[in-house]
N, C-alpha and C positions, 0 to 999 in steps of 0.2 A: 351334326346336322348337315346332311348332304342336300344339294339343290342344284339349280341351274341359274347361272348369272349370265346376263347378256350385256355386251358393250356395243353401243352404237358408235362406230368408228369411221372417221373420215380423214384421218391423217393430220388433223390440225393439232396444235399444241394442247387445247383443252381436251380433245378426244384421247390424246396420249396420256394426259393426266387421269382421265377416266379409266383407261386401260390399267395404269399402274395401281390405282385404287382397287379396281376389281380383282387384280391379281392378288393383292394383299388380302382382300376379303375372302376370295376363293381358297387361299391357303389356310386361313383361319377356320373357315367353315367346311372345309373339305368338299367344296362345290365344283361342279363342272363349269368351265368358262367358255362361253360362245361369243365370238367377235364377229360382227357383221358390218358390211358396208353396203349401202343402198344407192343404186344408180337408177334413174328413171328408165333408161334404155331407149331404144329406137334411134331416130336420127339426131336427137339432141346430144348424144354422147360422141365426143371426139376421140379418135384413136389415141391421142396423147394422154387424155384423161383416163382412159381405160388402162393404158400402160402404167401410168402413175399409181393408180389404185392397185394394180397387180403387184407392183414393186413394194408398195406400202404393206400389203397383206402378206407378202413373203417375209418381210422384216418382222411382222407380228408373229408369224408362224415360228420363226427362229427364237424370238423372245419367249414365247409360250413353251416351246420344246425344252428350253433350258430350265423352266420352272418345275417341270414334273407334274404339273396340274393337268388333269384330263381336260381336253379342249377341242373345239372345232372353230374353223374360220370360214366365213361365207361371204361371197359377193353376190348380191341380188340385183336383178334388173327386171322388175315385174310390172313396170308401167305405173307405179304409184309414187306419190311424193315420199321422200325419205321418212318423214314422221309416220305416215300411214303404213309404210312398209315395215318399219321397226315394230310398231304395235301389232300388226298382223303376224309378223314373224314370231314375236314373243308369245302370242296366243297359240300359234301352230306348234311351237316347241315347248309349251308349258313352262315358260320362264318364271322363276321366283323373284327375280330382282333385276332391274335394268340400271346401267350406269351410263350417263351421258355427259359429255363435256359441253360447256356453254360458253359462248362468246358474247361479250358485251356489245349491244347494238343500240343505236339511238332509237328514240320512240318512232320517228318517221320511218326508219329502216324496218323496224318490226312491223309497222302498219302495212308497208308496201310489200315486204317479202314474206311475212308470217314468220313463225318460229318453230323449227323442227322440235327443239327441246320442249317448248310449251305444248305442242300437240301431244308429244309422248307423255308428258307429265299429266295432262288432262285426260287422255284416252286409255292409257295402259291399265291393265287389270291387275298389276302387281306394283310393289313399291318402286320408285324411281329415285336414284341418287344423282344429283348434278354436281359438277365441279368445274371451276374455272381453270 
């Protein structure tokens, strides 16, 4: 079974766990692995944040190159929230499965900030696997 797997990646410990799990699944299912980081873009992005993201994605490229898995790595800045961007990107690329790392948040924090993972789980048109 070949397919396309997407990892929503932000460099956090949970997103690194999602990457590890997706690599394992891509190897088993002979799937293409796409890793993406979403930034809103515009004036809200600081140069140091962009540099950090580029450094993280370069490390991801090295990890994926060592696996021999067919892969792509993308950084997007399309003016959407990360959740909206991941769901839209997954639709554009006809993704078969999304992997997302989740961080434990208090109820108040979820209420105030929303949840990227929750948005992806509810809106994606394909299965979503979450990992802590």
